[in-house]
C-alpha angles and dihedrals in degrees: 000000000000090000090053091048090048090051092049092047090050091051092047090050091051092054092046090049092054092051090045093050091049093051092043092051092050092047097050093042089062095057108113092008116170098025097114115095138183115325096008087050093050092048093050093047092050094045091050091048094051090050091048092051087072099029106029114189114238116268100214121236091199132057091211116120096179125075089013092164090056089056090050093051092049093047093245098116101076142345132209092243089064092046095050096064089048092060090042093057092046091051091048091051097045090047090056092050091048090052096041092049097035086232106177092183094055090044090056092047092051091047089055090050094049092047087058091061093064141061121236086264093059098251126124115276086213106034115226113265109183137007092274088073092061090075088067088053088056092047089057103037092053095056103114100202095052123085095233093185089084088060095047092111089061094048086051087057090053093049089048089056092051091051090050088057095049119119133206090277089063096246130110126262118224092228132016091235092052102053093142095067134058112213124208086230089074090062087066100033100051114012097071094049091046092050094050092041088056091050097047098042101029092243111157092179090063093053089046090055092049092050092046091049092053095036096054092046089049089054098045110019104049132095115247107290094037096256109105123049126219119225093254145331134227108249095211100045098025088224117148111242129197128012127343108214100030102161102224088042087064087050094053089048098049095042090054097042097046095046090048091050093051092047095053115110111257111273094017113168093240098046095097090048091056092045090051088052090048090053091049091049096049092045091051098043102043097070090061095060111114122235090255092057099259135118124215125241084246103036095199093057110074090194095052117112114276112248121212091197097064089038091057093047092047091050091053092044094052094046094051100043116130113272090251091064100041116107139163086264096056093046093050090047093053093050090048089053091051091051091050092052089052090054092055099044116112120231091260091058098260113137109226140202101049118152114253129240120305115247099204145307105332094000110105128177119259096196119099113191137116119329118178090210087071092050092057096050091045088059092051094067 
């Protein structure tokens, strides 16, 4: 009996120790937060992003901060589909830095990383499983110094996955088990890849799918005025479902829309339509920026927790708008967003206080910690 009690006590102590170490790590990492400014800040954020590209911190599936080890053992702590868009964002951000600074050493490092994702035949070593994985396809296909034609078999795999998720309306479902809904996430996950794929491989059908994916969401999933997206809409009834004004939902929407706009061939018939949608989005989102430069995870609630992930994507969006949409207000807002991100950057270069992964329609994370996705978009602008 004493032996059994000793074993149970030891197990309990192990579980408590894991929880304690997690809380201790987060607490100590926030000491001296926000002291990095300008060039030292940029260098620290970039250095941390490059390290995370190979050793990506876990983006938690659960909000639970107790019995963490139990969630790990049950497989409820994280999933590969969450991790893959973390890596994708890091790769996208680091690619933009390498291009902007003409950094040959960084370009070579990223080329080595990318090569490790594929087989000698140019297929994915880990085949794409859900639409989340398509963001990694975009991260690779957009790299200007890489001959992406050698990875065309992998991009065909990605395209095949999207076709397997298409519904009767001709657009792509977020998950195979939720074919009756179209999530705003898909605008960011798939539209940028499809637009660049169409450009690189002269595939008009891919561009048409990207435009349809965005266009039907714009018709059915937007608040009156066409500026603020809902989380999702029901395909059969065309009714918006979930929250309007979910912060990272705005991020997925603007990421997909802006990338799609910039990838359109010059003079494309739908370019003005996309520009009009961008204007509506900016006009609707700007008033909800806080005085310190941030946006909340629920933008309509001034008391909601501030979210670094939407702030980073909004900063990038505002700083990469077409010239016709750039104003003194958008420039000022982008600078304020950057200053906010500096204030919430840990001393090791990790940007803190991003909302965790969403659990489902209407079920949003209430943990705000490190999210590599944010790091990538901060580097972009």
